[in-house]
N, C-alpha and C positions, 0 to 999 in steps of 0.2 A: 504493500500499499503505500501511496506517495502521502509525505507530510504534510498536513494542511497548514495555510496560515495561522488557524486558531491554535492547533495543537502548538506549534512553533511560540506564539507568543505566549502561550500559557507557561511555558517553559521559561521564557525570557522575563514573565512577570515574577517570578519566586527567586529573586537574587540571593535571598538567605539560604536557600537550600542549594548546597554545592554541586549535586548532580545537576539540577535543573540549569544554574548557571554555567556550568561545565558544558553542558550539552548546547546550549544556546549560542555561548562564545565558540565552541568548536563549528557548529553549523554554519553561523555566519561566516566566518573566518574561512572555512573550507568553500563556501559557496565563492565568496569574492576571490579568493586564491585561485580557484578555478577558473572563473571569468577571466583573470588575468593571465593565467596559463594557455588558455584556449583562444585568446583574441589574437589574430594576425591582422595586422595593419593592412597588408596589400589585400587581404580577402574581405575584410570587414572592417569598416570604421568603429572606432571604440565610441561608446554610449555613456560610458562611466569614467569620470576624471576627478579624481581626488587630489585637491592641491595639497601639496607638502609643506609643513608639518599637518598631518590630518588630524580631524578631532579622534577622541577617545572612543574605544569600542562602545564602550557604556553610553556615550552620549549618542552614538549612532543607533544603537539599538533603543534607545530610551526615545528618541526622534520616529524611529520606524513604528513602535507601539502606538505613540501618537497619531501618526499617520494612518496607521491600520483602523484606530479608533474613530477615525472620521471616514472612513470607507468600509463599513461592515460588510459589504457585498463581497469582500475579498475574503472573507474570512474561509471559506470553502475551496478556495483557490488553492494550487499546492504553492506552499512555502517559498519555494525557489523562485517562482514567476512573481510573487508579491515582494520578496526581497530585490530583485533585480529591478523590477518597475520603481520601487521606492529610491534604489541608488541612482537611476537614471534620473528622476526628477530631482532629487537632493544634491546630485551632483554630477550635473550635465557637463558634457563637453565643449568647449567653443566651437562656435558653427563656422 
């Protein structure tokens, strides 16, 4: 089964629980690292551009939770899709 956005943010909303926090950070980091590793500029234009120094992971995850709270229709979507949509909106590449 694909991880839903609801399942992902539920784990991210429990920072006091070490297992939930580790899962949240690991999933988010793995997803972003996979995006970076699979983007080949000559084949596909990047759509997420984080200027360095970037914000903390906790800040980005907090912003993601607020973003999803304002878009409840995304809760049943795959988490990976929602995270990438958020990152593209939050960190757009220059035109």
